[in-house]
Structure formats: C-alpha cells, structure tokens
MIZA-788829 format. One record per residue: residue in three letters; x, y, z of N, C-alpha, C in turn. Coordinates in pm, 1 decimal. Layout:
REM MIZA-788829
<'ALA' <X Y Z> <X Y Z> <X Y Z>>
...
END
This chain:
REM MIZA-788829
<'MET' <85.9 -117.3 0.0> <0.0 0.0 0.0> <90.2 123.1 0.0>>
<'GLU' <69.3 211.9 -94.9> <145.6 336.3 -104.5> <88.8 439.1 -7.0>>
<'TYR' <174.8 529.9 40.4> <134.1 630.3 138.2> <193.3 765.0 99.5>>
<'VAL' <110.3 869.8 99.8> <157.5 1006.4 76.5> <85.4 1101.0 172.1>>
<'ILE' <144.1 1217.6 194.5> <77.7 1324.3 268.2> <44.8 1432.8 167.6>>
<'VAL' <-80.7 1478.0 168.2> <-126.8 1580.8 76.6> <-162.7 1704.6 157.5>>
<'THR' <-118.1 1820.1 111.9> <-153.8 1947.3 175.1> <-242.2 2024.8 79.4>>
<'ILE' <-356.3 2072.5 129.4> <-443.9 2156.7 48.6> <-464.9 2288.0 123.2>>
<'PHE' <-502.7 2389.6 48.3> <-529.2 2520.6 107.3> <-677.8 2550.9 94.2>>
<'ILE' <-741.5 2580.7 205.9> <-881.8 2620.1 209.8> <-884.9 2757.3 274.3>>
<'SER' <-932.1 2857.0 199.7> <-930.7 2996.0 247.4> <-790.3 3035.2 294.6>>
<'ASN' <-690.3 2996.2 216.1> <-548.6 3025.6 241.8> <-493.4 2963.3 370.1>>
<'ILE' <-561.4 2863.7 423.8> <-513.9 2791.4 542.2> <-474.6 2650.5 498.5>>
<'PRO' <-350.6 2606.5 529.6> <-308.9 2471.8 486.8> <-367.1 2362.9 576.6>>
<'PHE' <-409.2 2253.9 514.0> <-456.6 2135.4 584.5> <-383.9 2014.4 527.8>>
<'ARG' <-340.1 1925.4 615.6> <-267.0 1806.2 573.4> <-354.2 1682.2 590.0>>
<'PHE' <-338.9 1589.5 495.2> <-414.0 1464.7 496.3> <-320.1 1348.6 469.2>>
<'ASN' <-339.5 1238.4 542.0> <-273.1 1112.2 510.2> <-353.1 1045.8 399.5>>
<'VAL' <-285.0 994.6 299.0> <-352.0 923.8 190.2> <-284.7 788.6 172.3>>
<'TYR' <-363.1 682.7 187.0> <-315.3 547.0 163.9> <-379.7 496.6 35.7>>
<'ILE' <-296.9 451.9 -59.1> <-346.9 408.2 -188.3> <-348.4 256.2 -190.2>>
<'ASP' <-467.7 199.4 -201.3> <-488.3 54.8 -200.0> <-519.2 10.5 -342.6>>
<'GLU' <-417.1 -40.7 -412.3> <-435.6 -84.2 -551.1> <-461.6 -233.8 -554.2>>
<'LYS' <-577.6 -267.1 -606.1> <-613.6 -407.4 -623.0> <-616.5 -438.0 -771.1>>
<'GLU' <-644.7 -560.3 -804.8> <-638.3 -604.0 -943.7> <-719.7 -517.0 -1039.0>>
<'GLU' <-842.9 -484.9 -1002.7> <-928.5 -410.1 -1094.1> <-974.9 -275.8 -1039.4>>
<'SER' <-926.7 -234.9 -922.1> <-970.8 -107.2 -867.0> <-863.6 -47.2 -776.1>>
<'THR' <-873.3 82.1 -756.3> <-785.1 153.6 -665.2> <-872.3 235.1 -571.0>>
<'THR' <-843.1 228.0 -441.6> <-915.6 306.2 -342.3> <-815.1 392.5 -267.6>>
<'TYR' <-852.4 519.1 -245.5> <-769.1 613.0 -172.1> <-832.6 633.2 -35.2>>
<'HIS' <-765.4 589.8 70.0> <-813.1 607.2 206.8> <-753.0 737.9 257.9>>
<'VAL' <-837.9 833.3 290.0> <-793.2 967.1 327.8> <-829.9 993.3 472.7>>
<'SER' <-732.6 1043.9 549.7> <-756.8 1071.8 690.2> <-690.2 1203.2 730.2>>
<'ALA' <-764.5 1284.2 806.4> <-709.7 1407.6 862.0> <-676.2 1389.1 1009.4>>
<'LYS' <-700.6 1270.4 1060.5> <-680.5 1243.0 1202.6> <-533.7 1260.2 1240.8>>
<'ASP' <-509.7 1328.8 1351.3> <-375.8 1348.3 1407.6> <-280.8 1422.0 1314.1>>
<'MET' <-334.2 1509.2 1228.5> <-248.6 1584.8 1137.2> <-230.0 1729.3 1182.8>>
<'GLY' <-281.2 1764.7 1300.3> <-261.3 1898.9 1353.4> <-336.1 2006.2 1277.3>>
<'ASN' <-449.5 1970.9 1219.5> <-524.3 2064.8 1136.1> <-617.6 2157.1 1213.4>>
<'GLY' <-635.3 2133.9 1340.5> <-734.9 2213.4 1410.6> <-873.5 2175.1 1362.9>>
<'GLN' <-960.9 2272.1 1351.8> <-1099.0 2245.0 1312.9> <-1113.3 2243.1 1161.3>>
<'ILE' <-1154.4 2131.8 1107.6> <-1183.5 2120.4 964.6> <-1312.0 2041.1 950.1>>
<'ASP' <-1396.2 2084.5 858.5> <-1528.7 2025.6 843.9> <-1528.0 1909.2 745.6>>
<'VAL' <-1453.1 1803.9 779.0> <-1456.2 1679.8 701.8> <-1458.9 1564.1 800.0>>
<'PRO' <-1509.5 1449.9 758.7> <-1505.0 1333.0 847.6> <-1359.5 1297.3 877.0>>
<'GLU' <-1334.1 1229.3 988.5> <-1197.5 1189.5 1020.8> <-1138.3 1098.5 915.2>>
<'THR' <-1219.8 1011.6 857.9> <-1171.4 925.4 750.3> <-1276.3 916.5 641.3>>
<'MET' <-1229.1 903.2 518.1> <-1318.4 883.6 404.7> <-1242.5 805.3 299.4>>
<'LYS' <-1317.5 747.0 205.7> <-1256.5 673.7 95.9> <-1296.9 740.6 -34.4>>
<'ILE' <-1202.2 747.9 -127.9> <-1228.8 804.3 -259.3> <-1187.0 699.8 -361.2>>
<'ASN' <-1279.6 662.6 -450.8> <-1240.4 563.6 -550.7> <-1171.0 632.8 -667.4>>
<'VAL' <-1124.5 554.5 -763.0> <-1046.1 607.3 -873.8> <-1124.8 708.0 -957.7>>
<'ASP' <-1256.7 704.9 -952.3> <-1340.3 800.2 -1025.3> <-1371.8 925.1 -943.6>>
<'GLY' <-1319.4 933.7 -821.2> <-1341.7 1050.5 -737.1> <-1467.8 1044.7 -653.8>>
<'VAL' <-1533.3 929.2 -647.8> <-1653.9 914.0 -566.7> <-1613.6 895.0 -421.2>>
<'VAL' <-1669.6 978.2 -333.4> <-1633.4 977.4 -191.6> <-1735.2 897.6 -111.7>>
<'THR' <-1686.5 814.4 -19.4> <-1774.5 745.0 73.7> <-1722.2 765.7 214.7>>
<'VAL' <-1813.8 771.8 309.4> <-1778.3 779.5 450.5> <-1847.6 664.1 520.3>>
<'GLU' <-1794.1 624.7 634.6> <-1850.1 508.7 703.2> <-1989.4 532.9 757.6>>
<'MET' <-2015.1 653.7 805.6> <-2146.1 682.0 863.4> <-2198.3 813.0 806.8>>
<'GLY' <-2325.4 816.7 772.7> <-2389.0 940.6 729.8> <-2352.0 982.6 589.1>>
<'THR' <-2383.2 1107.4 558.9> <-2353.7 1163.2 427.7> <-2272.2 1291.0 445.3>>
<'LEU' <-2212.4 1335.9 337.1> <-2132.1 1457.8 341.6> <-2220.2 1581.3 328.3>>
<'THR' <-2184.7 1686.6 402.2> <-2250.2 1815.5 381.6> <-2191.6 1876.0 254.1>>
<'ALA' <-2250.5 1985.1 205.3> <-2199.7 2050.5 84.5> <-2054.9 2095.8 105.6>>
<'LYS' <-2023.4 2151.3 222.5> <-1887.7 2196.9 250.4> <-1791.0 2078.6 257.7>>
<'GLN' <-1833.2 1969.1 318.7> <-1748.5 1850.7 325.2> <-1723.0 1794.7 186.1>>
<'ALA' <-1825.6 1793.0 102.0> <-1809.7 1743.3 -34.8> <-1712.9 1831.4 -112.7>>
<'GLN' <-1721.1 1962.7 -94.0> <-1630.0 2054.7 -160.6> <-1485.9 2029.7 -113.8>>
<'THR' <-1467.6 2011.5 15.7> <-1335.3 1983.2 69.9> <-1283.3 1850.2 15.6>>
<'ALA' <-1368.7 1749.7 11.3> <-1328.8 1619.0 -42.2> <-1285.3 1632.4 -187.4>>
<'HIS' <-1355.0 1715.4 -265.2> <-1318.2 1737.1 -405.6> <-1180.2 1802.3 -414.7>>
<'LEU' <-1151.8 1900.3 -328.5> <-1020.1 1963.6 -326.5> <-911.0 1862.3 -291.4>>
<'VAL' <-939.0 1777.0 -193.6> <-843.6 1673.2 -155.8> <-816.8 1581.2 -274.9>>
<'TRP' <-922.6 1541.1 -345.4> <-910.0 1452.9 -461.0> <-822.9 1517.0 -568.9>>
<'GLU' <-845.0 1645.1 -597.4> <-764.3 1714.4 -698.1> <-616.6 1716.6 -658.3>>
<'GLU' <-589.0 1739.8 -529.8> <-450.5 1743.2 -482.8> <-386.0 1605.1 -486.3>>
<'ILE' <-464.2 1500.4 -458.2> <-412.2 1363.4 -469.3> <-367.6 1338.8 -613.0>>
<'LEU' <-452.2 1373.4 -708.6> <-417.9 1352.6 -849.3> <-293.1 1430.8 -889.2>>
<'LYS' <-282.1 1556.4 -844.3> <-162.4 1637.0 -874.3> <-38.0 1575.1 -813.8>>
<'LYS' <-48.1 1538.1 -686.4> <67.3 1484.2 -614.5> <116.8 1354.2 -679.1>>
<'LEU' <24.5 1272.5 -726.7> <60.6 1143.9 -785.7> <78.3 1150.2 -937.3>>
<'ASN' <67.7 1272.3 -993.7> <80.9 1291.6 -1139.0> <-12.4 1201.7 -1219.2>>
<'ARG' <-140.0 1200.4 -1179.3> <-236.8 1114.2 -1248.9> <-344.5 1196.9 -1313.8>>
END
C-alpha cells in the first residue's frame, strides 16, 4: 500500500491529509484521513474513501456541501501529487 501526505489550502489555510493508496487487481481506493495531522478544526469526516473516479464514501452518514467541496479539493490534490 502506497502512502503520501497531501496538503491543500482552504481559504489560504493549509490542511494536511494522510492518503493510503490501495491498488487491487481491478480497482484503486484512496483512504484519506485528517486524524492526528494537527489541522485544528476542519469540516470533514476523520476518515473517508475516494475511488479512482473521485466518488467519496464515509462510514457513517452523508457529506454536507462543505465537506463534499473539501473532499473534491483533496481529490484534486491527490491527483496532482501522484501525477495522475
């Protein structure tokens, strides 16, 4: 499993995320976590999964509009960081 740290800027404030890339035979899942990254208050779930098409899932509940926007920013930064 590959591991990277991604930093994104929201309203000019940097936030760091752990990203674990789980590549299987026919699919890739990106496990994203902000837990223990020193981000202070950020409106995203502690952990979420993003599939190769950018679809976000969380273990419980649904994402708010702000959380979905943040997840999209994280996804864009993952793609940039991994040159994909």
